[in-house]
Backbone as numpy.savetxt, mean C-alpha at the origin, in Angstrom:
# Nx Ny Nz CAx CAy CAz Cx Cy Cz
5.74 -16.48 1.19 5.00 -15.08 2.02 4.64 -16.19 3.50
5.13 -15.11 4.51 5.26 -15.65 5.73 4.27 -14.94 6.36
3.31 -15.83 7.10 2.32 -15.46 8.18 2.31 -16.19 8.99
2.36 -14.58 10.16 2.31 -14.71 11.64 1.35 -14.28 12.34
0.69 -15.28 13.30 -0.26 -15.11 13.87 -0.65 -14.66 15.35
-1.03 -13.78 15.78 -1.22 -13.25 17.05 -1.72 -13.28 17.76
-2.20 -13.28 18.82 -3.32 -13.31 20.09 -4.37 -12.03 19.91
-3.27 -10.84 19.85 -3.96 -9.20 20.14 -4.04 -8.61 18.66
-4.71 -7.51 18.42 -4.48 -6.63 17.26 -3.49 -5.80 17.52
-2.63 -5.56 18.65 -1.69 -4.58 19.33 -0.06 -5.70 19.25
-0.38 -6.72 19.37 0.97 -7.41 19.16 0.96 -7.66 17.90
0.30 -7.91 16.99 0.69 -7.99 15.62 0.92 -6.56 14.83
0.47 -5.77 15.34 0.96 -4.58 14.88 2.25 -4.03 15.65
2.57 -4.73 16.41 3.83 -4.10 17.22 5.09 -5.36 16.40
4.64 -6.53 16.38 5.43 -7.59 15.31 5.26 -6.44 13.61
4.31 -6.28 12.81 4.59 -5.61 11.68 5.34 -4.51 11.63
5.47 -3.77 12.62 6.38 -2.46 13.02 7.63 -3.06 13.01
8.15 -4.08 13.73 9.16 -4.29 14.16 10.02 -5.01 13.09
8.97 -5.59 11.62 9.56 -6.13 10.51 9.81 -5.48 9.58
9.07 -3.91 9.71 9.19 -3.15 8.64 10.99 -1.90 9.10
11.07 -2.04 10.12 12.28 -1.39 10.85 13.80 -2.61 10.44
13.07 -3.61 10.55 14.17 -4.72 10.60 14.57 -4.28 8.51
13.41 -4.70 7.74 13.84 -4.20 6.37 14.49 -2.89 5.87
13.94 -1.55 6.99 14.66 -0.55 6.90 16.26 -0.65 6.87
16.30 -0.84 7.94 17.61 -1.43 8.61 18.75 -1.99 7.88
17.71 -3.24 7.37 18.99 -4.07 6.48 19.33 -3.52 4.89
18.22 -2.37 4.78 18.59 -2.14 3.04 19.27 -0.30 3.55
19.47 0.12 4.12 19.64 1.59 4.35 20.59 2.15 3.51
21.82 1.13 3.22 23.06 1.56 1.93 22.25 1.78 0.85
21.37 1.33 0.63 20.32 1.37 -0.72 19.06 2.61 -0.40
19.12 3.27 -1.87 17.81 4.37 -1.50 16.58 3.29 -1.67
15.88 3.93 -0.90 14.77 3.42 -0.52 13.08 3.87 -0.91
12.54 3.38 -1.59 11.05 4.29 -1.86 10.19 3.12 -0.74
9.86 3.57 0.35 9.02 3.46 1.41 7.17 3.92 1.34
6.50 3.08 0.49 5.16 3.81 0.37 4.28 2.92 1.08
3.12 3.72 1.82 2.17 3.45 3.17 0.83 3.64 2.87
0.42 2.06 3.09 -1.24 2.36 2.62 -1.74 2.97 4.09
-3.22 3.62 3.52 -3.65 4.31 4.60 -4.51 3.32 5.84
-5.34 3.76 6.40 -6.72 3.16 7.13 -5.71 2.42 8.38
-5.66 1.16 8.70 -5.54 0.96 9.87 -3.87 0.62 9.67
-3.27 0.42 8.94 -1.52 0.28 8.39 -1.12 1.99 9.03
-1.77 3.06 9.00 -0.93 4.48 9.20 -0.34 3.87 10.99
-1.48 3.37 11.55 -0.66 2.75 12.81 0.46 2.39 13.37
0.78 1.11 12.20 2.00 1.14 12.15 3.67 2.18 12.77
2.94 3.23 11.85 3.91 4.40 11.66 4.62 4.69 12.92
3.85 4.89 14.19 4.27 5.62 15.44 5.55 4.66 16.14
5.62 3.72 15.41 6.61 2.61 15.89 7.77 2.57 14.75
7.76 3.36 14.02 9.27 2.90 13.38 10.22 4.01 13.48
11.38 3.65 13.56 12.58 4.18 14.15 13.68 4.06 13.02
13.72 3.68 12.30 14.59 3.35 11.50 14.55 4.89 10.02
14.92 5.25 10.01 14.90 6.33 8.97 16.57 6.35 8.09
16.59 5.49 6.75 17.56 5.21 6.09 18.08 7.33 5.96
19.44 7.30 5.08 19.59 8.39 4.70 19.00 8.49 3.05
18.91 7.75 2.20 18.44 7.97 0.85 17.13 7.56 1.08
16.02 7.76 1.53 14.67 7.39 2.22 13.38 8.56 1.23
12.79 7.64 0.64 11.38 8.71 -0.17 10.28 7.85 0.15
9.58 8.65 0.75 7.90 7.83 1.32 7.24 8.36 0.70
6.14 7.47 0.55 5.15 8.10 -0.49 3.94 7.27 -0.16
2.34 7.28 -0.74 1.32 6.15 -0.25 1.02 5.48 -1.49
0.64 4.42 -1.69 0.47 3.31 -2.67 -0.68 3.60 -2.70
-1.82 4.22 -2.48 -3.00 4.67 -3.25 -3.43 5.75 -2.29
-4.45 6.55 -2.99 -5.14 7.77 -2.77 -6.49 8.16 -3.11
-7.16 8.91 -2.14 -8.42 9.30 -2.64 -8.11 10.51 -3.29
-8.91 11.04 -4.32 -9.21 12.13 -5.30 -9.92 12.82 -4.51
-9.11 13.36 -3.37 -9.83 14.70 -2.74 -8.96 15.74 -2.20
-9.40 16.45 -1.71 -8.87 17.71 -1.75 -9.22 18.11 0.06
-9.71 17.12 0.79 -9.96 17.34 1.83 -8.94 16.68 2.97
-8.38 17.29 3.66 -7.24 16.78 4.19 -7.36 15.85 5.37
-9.03 15.55 5.60 -9.24 14.47 6.24 -9.68 12.46 5.58
-9.65 13.04 4.18 -9.69 12.26 2.99 -8.58 11.87 2.68
-7.83 12.48 1.95 -6.84 12.50 1.40 -5.63 11.84 2.11
-5.00 10.45 2.05 -4.22 9.57 2.28 -2.84 10.57 2.85
-2.47 11.36 1.80 -1.23 11.83 2.26 -1.33 12.92 3.54
-2.46 13.78 3.06 -2.61 14.80 4.23 -2.59 13.97 5.78
-3.02 13.11 5.38 -3.22 12.28 6.62 -1.86 11.77 7.36
-1.04 11.12 6.49 0.38 11.16 6.76 1.39 12.12 7.12
0.70 13.44 6.77 1.36 14.56 6.58 1.18 15.32 8.23
0.35 14.87 8.69 -0.07 15.12 10.07 0.33 13.95 11.44
1.35 13.28 11.00 2.01 11.80 11.78 3.27 12.49 12.09
3.30 11.83 13.57 5.07 12.17 14.19 5.82 11.30 12.92
5.66 10.34 12.67 6.53 9.74 11.84 6.70 10.59 10.46
5.64 11.10 10.24 6.69 12.13 8.49 7.17 13.25 9.38
6.85 13.78 10.46 7.84 14.95 10.93 9.13 14.23 11.39
9.51 12.80 11.97 10.85 12.69 11.95 11.08 12.48 10.84
10.71 11.63 9.85 10.81 11.60 8.35 11.60 12.92 7.69
10.84 13.41 7.91 11.32 15.29 7.06 12.00 15.70 7.73
12.53 15.34 9.15 13.96 15.87 10.15 15.04 15.33 9.73
14.66 13.90 9.09 15.67 13.00 8.69 16.06 13.39 7.00
15.87 13.71 6.69 15.87 14.58 5.15 15.22 13.66 4.14
14.43 12.93 4.89 13.80 11.99 3.88 13.12 13.08 2.65
12.99 12.53 1.24 12.12 13.28 0.32 10.58 12.25 0.16
9.64 13.15 -0.37 8.42 12.47 -0.21 7.44 12.75 -1.95
6.89 11.78 -2.18 5.89 11.87 -3.08 4.92 12.61 -2.49
4.33 13.95 -3.47 3.50 14.34 -2.66 2.23 14.10 -3.06
0.92 13.77 -2.94 -0.18 13.13 -3.46 -1.32 13.92 -2.97
-1.16 14.92 -2.22 -2.43 16.22 -2.13 -3.01 16.39 -3.62
-4.28 16.35 -3.52 -4.82 16.85 -4.83 -4.33 18.40 -5.06
-3.78 18.67 -6.36 -3.75 20.62 -6.70 -5.40 21.23 -7.03
-5.61 22.30 -7.11 -6.61 23.04 -7.58 -6.38 23.03 -9.50
-7.60 22.35 -9.53 -7.68 22.10 -11.06 -7.19 20.55 -11.61
-6.64 20.18 -10.99 -6.32 18.64 -11.45 -7.74 17.80 -11.34
-7.74 16.92 -12.86 -9.00 16.19 -13.08 -8.31 14.63 -12.32
-8.79 13.94 -12.67 -8.71 12.42 -11.99 -7.27 12.00 -12.59
-7.09 11.43 -13.95 -6.26 11.54 -14.40 -4.87 12.45 -14.81
-4.96 13.69 -14.81 -3.91 14.22 -14.08 -3.28 14.07 -13.41
-3.99 13.59 -12.40 -3.86 13.47 -10.74 -3.11 12.27 -10.92
-3.35 10.99 -11.64 -2.98 9.69 -11.34 -1.50 9.61 -12.64
-1.54 10.52 -13.57 -0.32 10.29 -14.30 0.65 11.16 -13.71
0.36 12.13 -12.64 1.67 12.68 -11.90 2.18 11.49 -10.79
1.19 11.08 -10.13 1.56 9.89 -9.22 2.36 8.36 -9.45
2.06 8.29 -10.95 2.72 6.93 -11.60 4.18 8.01 -11.94
4.08 9.13 -12.43 5.25 9.55 -13.41 5.95 10.40 -12.26
6.03 10.00 -10.96 7.30 9.87 -9.86 7.81 9.09 -9.31
6.70 8.03 -9.49 7.33 6.58 -9.15 8.29 6.08 -10.01
7.91 6.18 -11.49 8.40 5.83 -12.52 10.24 6.72 -12.47
9.70 7.97 -12.51 11.09 8.84 -11.85 11.90 7.74 -10.36
11.44 7.87 -9.48 12.45 7.58 -8.54 13.08 5.83 -9.00
12.28 5.06 -9.89 12.80 3.57 -10.07 14.01 3.93 -11.42
13.69 4.75 -12.24 14.93 5.36 -13.09 16.33 5.75 -12.64
15.82 6.85 -11.84 16.89 6.93 -10.52 17.48 6.30 -9.83
17.30 5.14 -9.44 17.68 4.47 -8.50 17.39 2.94 -8.82
17.73 2.46 -9.80 17.93 0.96 -10.51 18.08 0.19 -9.16
18.82 -0.28 -8.53 18.83 -0.65 -7.73 18.55 -0.39 -6.37
17.49 0.09 -6.27 16.97 0.51 -5.39 15.87 -0.11 -4.31
15.43 -0.09 -3.44 14.77 -1.35 -2.42 13.29 0.03 -2.38
12.37 -1.25 -3.04 11.16 -0.91 -2.45 10.02 -1.70 -1.65
10.03 -0.78 -0.44 9.15 -1.64 0.65 7.74 -0.80 0.71
6.45 -1.08 1.07 5.43 -1.10 1.01 4.39 -1.76 2.47
3.54 -1.10 3.22 2.90 -2.10 3.75 1.31 -1.91 3.32
0.94 -2.86 3.66 -0.68 -3.68 2.83 -1.38 -3.61 3.57
-2.28 -3.05 3.17 -4.17 -3.46 4.38 -4.83 -4.36 3.08
-5.79 -5.08 3.84 -6.91 -5.76 3.34 -8.09 -5.60 4.24
-8.85 -5.23 2.79 -10.58 -5.27 3.37 -11.16 -6.33 3.52
-12.41 -6.01 4.35 -13.90 -7.00 4.87 -13.76 -8.01 3.17
-13.78 -6.86 1.99 -14.08 -7.44 0.58 -13.03 -8.12 -0.06
-11.88 -8.42 0.59 -10.13 -8.84 -0.22 -10.12 -7.83 -0.99
-10.22 -6.19 -0.65 -9.50 -5.51 -1.76 -8.65 -5.12 -1.04
-7.41 -4.42 -2.33 -6.22 -4.32 -1.38 -5.76 -2.73 -1.81
-5.00 -1.81 -1.06 -4.84 -0.82 -1.55 -6.45 -0.12 -2.49
-6.27 0.11 -3.69 -7.60 0.86 -4.11 -8.20 -0.23 -4.77
-7.41 -1.10 -5.20 -7.70 -2.61 -6.00 -9.07 -3.21 -5.51
-10.19 -2.96 -5.85 -11.64 -3.28 -5.69 -12.06 -4.56 -6.06
-12.86 -5.47 -6.10 -13.15 -6.55 -6.54 -14.13 -6.54 -7.46
-14.03 -7.38 -8.52 -15.46 -7.00 -9.70 -15.19 -8.18 -9.78
-15.82 -9.11 -8.79 -16.23 -10.91 -9.07 -16.82 -10.88 -10.50
-18.08 -9.60 -10.88 -18.64 -10.16 -11.82 -18.41 -9.74 -13.25
-16.57 -9.13 -13.43 -16.54 -8.75 -14.64 -15.11 -8.65 -14.87
-14.88 -9.73 -15.31 -13.31 -9.85 -14.91 -12.46 -8.70 -16.53
-12.82 -8.87 -16.94 -12.40 -7.84 -18.01 -12.41 -6.79 -17.25
-13.04 -5.94 -16.90 -13.04 -4.65 -16.31 -12.08 -4.48 -15.79
-11.94 -5.87 -14.65 -10.84 -5.30 -13.28 -9.63 -5.74 -14.60
-8.96 -6.51 -15.45 -7.84 -6.79 -15.75 -7.68 -4.90 -16.60
-8.51 -4.50 -17.13 -8.06 -3.69 -18.15 -7.94 -2.18 -17.18
-8.50 -2.39 -15.87 -8.18 -1.01 -14.57 -6.79 -1.76 -14.31
-6.04 -2.61 -13.45 -5.33 -2.95 -12.87 -4.30 -4.06 -13.36
-4.58 -4.46 -14.35 -3.09 -5.60 -14.93 -3.11 -4.91 -16.27
-2.99 -3.38 -16.85 -2.57 -3.24 -18.08 -0.97 -2.70 -17.41
-0.29 -1.61 -18.44 0.84 -0.70 -18.42 0.75 -0.02 -17.11
-0.41 0.65 -16.73 0.11 1.56 -15.51 0.41 1.04 -14.54
1.22 1.31 -13.37 1.73 1.74 -12.45 0.79 2.07 -11.49
0.05 3.27 -11.90 -1.03 4.08 -11.05 -2.04 4.25 -11.70
-3.33 3.99 -11.43 -4.43 4.31 -12.42 -5.73 4.83 -11.47
-6.17 5.50 -12.02 -7.17 6.70 -11.61 -8.26 6.08 -12.03
-9.73 5.82 -11.21 -10.62 5.49 -11.84 -12.05 5.76 -10.37
-13.13 5.45 -11.33 -14.07 5.21 -10.15 -15.05 4.66 -9.38
-14.62 3.96 -8.09 -14.80 2.48 -7.87 -16.17 2.70 -7.48
-17.17 3.81 -8.06 -19.06 3.56 -7.76 -19.38 3.52 -6.17
-20.00 2.18 -6.17 -20.46 2.29 -5.38 -19.78 1.14 -4.18
-18.59 0.41 -4.45 -17.27 -0.44 -4.13 -17.16 -0.07 -3.15
-16.86 1.65 -2.81 -15.88 2.20 -1.91 -16.69 3.46 -1.50
-16.75 4.16 -0.28 -17.31 5.02 0.65 -16.16 6.69 -0.07
-15.39 6.35 -0.66 -14.40 7.26 -1.27 -13.91 6.43 -2.70
-14.72 6.99 -3.88 -15.27 6.50 -4.94 -13.86 6.88 -5.80
-13.54 8.32 -5.76 -12.37 8.27 -6.78 -11.22 8.36 -6.32
-10.56 7.20 -6.80 -9.32 6.97 -6.41 -8.15 6.99 -7.12
-7.05 7.07 -6.86 -5.76 6.39 -7.76 -4.90 5.32 -6.79
-4.83 4.17 -7.68 -3.99 3.09 -7.00 -3.02 2.71 -7.66
-1.87 2.10 -6.92 -0.92 1.35 -7.47 -1.48 -0.22 -7.91
-1.20 -0.46 -8.96 -1.88 -1.59 -9.70 -0.45 -2.95 -9.87
-1.18 -3.74 -10.03 -0.31 -5.52 -10.60 0.70 -5.48 -11.13
0.97 -4.70 -12.31 1.97 -4.62 -12.83 3.43 -3.87 -11.41
3.14 -3.19 -10.71 3.96 -2.29 -10.19 4.35 -3.35 -9.07
2.88 -3.86 -8.50 3.38 -4.71 -7.40 4.22 -5.74 -7.35
4.31 -6.29 -9.12 5.24 -7.30 -9.17 7.04 -6.94 -8.80
6.80 -5.65 -9.12 7.86 -4.71 -8.63 8.25 -4.19 -6.87
7.94 -4.26 -6.42 7.74 -4.46 -5.06 8.97 -5.34 -4.45
9.45 -5.04 -3.45 10.86 -5.94 -2.97 10.41 -6.42 -1.64
9.36 -5.66 -0.97 9.14 -6.28 0.01 8.00 -5.41 0.45
6.69 -6.34 1.23 5.35 -6.26 1.79 5.02 -6.37 2.85
4.89 -5.53 3.58 4.25 -6.00 5.48 2.93 -5.69 5.47
2.23 -7.05 4.95 0.61 -7.00 5.35 0.35 -6.87 7.08
-0.89 -5.94 7.20 -1.26 -5.69 8.89 -2.63 -6.02 8.51
-3.36 -7.18 8.85 -4.42 -7.22 8.69 -5.10 -8.05 9.93
-5.61 -6.68 10.77 -6.57 -7.12 12.16 -8.01 -7.28 12.16
-8.56 -8.24 13.16 -10.02 -7.98 13.08 -10.41 -9.55 12.29
-11.32 -9.76 13.16 -12.36 -11.17 13.01 -13.13 -11.02 11.68
-13.37 -9.76 11.71 -13.84 -9.75 10.87 -13.57 -10.03 9.16
-12.21 -9.79 8.82 -11.65 -10.23 7.87 -11.24 -11.35 7.80
-11.43 -12.75 8.61 -11.29 -13.70 8.19 -11.26 -14.31 7.02
-13.07 -13.84 6.62 -12.79 -15.24 5.08 -11.91 -14.28 4.26
-12.12 -13.02 4.22 -11.08 -12.63 3.37 -9.44 -13.07 3.41
-8.79 -13.22 4.99 -7.61 -13.97 4.61 -7.25 -15.35 4.40
-8.75 -16.05 4.34 -8.80 -17.57 3.79 -8.99 -17.52 2.26
-9.48 -16.41 2.02 -9.54 -16.41 0.13 -8.23 -16.12 -0.47
-7.06 -14.87 0.45 -5.99 -14.55 0.07 -5.37 -15.77 0.15
-5.24 -16.76 1.09 -4.17 -17.77 1.22 -4.36 -19.02 0.67
-5.82 -19.26 0.18 -5.60 -20.74 -0.27 -5.35 -20.78 -2.02
-5.22 -21.86 -2.11 -4.58 -22.14 -3.52 -5.03 -21.81 -4.66
-6.75 -21.78 -4.72 -7.34 -21.76 -5.80 -8.23 -20.08 -5.38
-7.97 -19.51 -6.50 -9.11 -18.16 -6.69 -8.37 -17.50 -7.82
-8.86 -15.95 -7.23 -9.14 -15.69 -8.52 -8.70 -13.85 -8.04
-7.86 -12.86 -8.75 -7.81 -11.86 -8.12 -9.20 -10.73 -8.36
-9.91 -10.86 -9.27 -10.79 -10.25 -9.71 -12.32 -10.30 -8.86
-11.82 -11.93 -7.87 -12.82 -11.72 -6.96 -12.08 -11.62 -5.48
-10.79 -11.42 -5.18 -10.19 -11.41 -4.24 -8.93 -10.89 -4.55
-8.79 -9.12 -5.21 -7.49 -9.01 -5.69 -6.27 -8.99 -4.52
-6.38 -9.12 -3.07 -5.60 -9.33 -2.05 -4.51 -10.46 -2.10
-5.21 -11.14 -3.51 -4.31 -12.95 -3.65 -3.23 -12.41 -4.31
-3.21 -11.16 -4.89 -1.45 -10.72 -5.31 -0.45 -10.84 -4.47
-0.46 -11.20 -3.47 0.42 -11.21 -2.37 1.16 -12.55 -2.67
0.50 -13.72 -3.50 0.92 -14.87 -3.98 1.82 -14.92 -4.91
1.65 -13.53 -5.66 2.84 -13.25 -7.10 3.56 -12.25 -6.86
3.66 -11.75 -5.39 5.10 -10.75 -5.33 6.06 -11.48 -4.55
7.36 -10.61 -4.65 8.52 -11.17 -4.59 8.95 -11.81 -3.06
8.52 -10.96 -1.82 8.72 -11.05 -0.57 7.60 -10.68 0.07
6.80 -11.24 0.90 5.32 -10.57 1.87 5.64 -11.24 3.36
5.37 -10.63 4.28 5.35 -10.90 5.63 3.70 -10.38 6.05
3.12 -11.12 6.34 1.70 -11.43 6.65 1.39 -11.18 8.26
1.29 -10.55 8.81 1.03 -10.19 10.57 -0.55 -9.90 10.77
-1.34 -10.75 11.55 -2.79 -11.08 11.86 -3.12 -11.42 13.43
-4.41 -10.72 13.79 -4.46 -11.88 15.13 -6.04 -12.31 14.44
-6.24 -12.89 13.29 -7.51 -13.77 12.88 -6.60 -15.11 13.37
-7.61 -16.06 13.61 -6.79 -17.21 14.54 -6.99 -18.44 12.94
-6.53 -19.50 13.09 -6.74 -20.53 11.96 -8.09 -20.79 12.01
């Protein structure tokens, strides 16, 4: 894992976007699955200039909502990045909620699409963007500090995507998210973590001792290759 610190949020974002362009360019001869986090990580997409010929784009986690202002893919579809990717011939894993879908049907459709891509492209490259919340959550994987078993059942089972109700843990409780087993399949993750209010979460993520159910972002310590870009000082 590589951690790079910058004096401003803007500089950290520029460096993170540059790393994404480098990764997309370096593996452009192979089919690439590019999964994107919502929130502040979407700002990185404005600086993406590399669109490999065999690119598939999707999101890492989704808010189960038909409201386009809440749904991550719907927000992604409004970006200039999306338009450029579309013009370059990219494919998309569309996670907008369909009429009549419930959360379990939706999460299965989400997972089936990712598994189908992996089966079709066994030598393909998976690149993701990753954000971390003040509470140490990452993607839609929320902390369960008082219930290790519930955390394990939700996020450490066989599923690559799980749909569930996060309750009071998040303002968007109904969600579908990639899980820890899938994250261990990811080739490259670029973590963009800005804001001094996230300093404690960053510390918990990086220290040697800790648990996933208390700080899910610690999964970066078990992933293949992770690059962290932050404006949080040591």
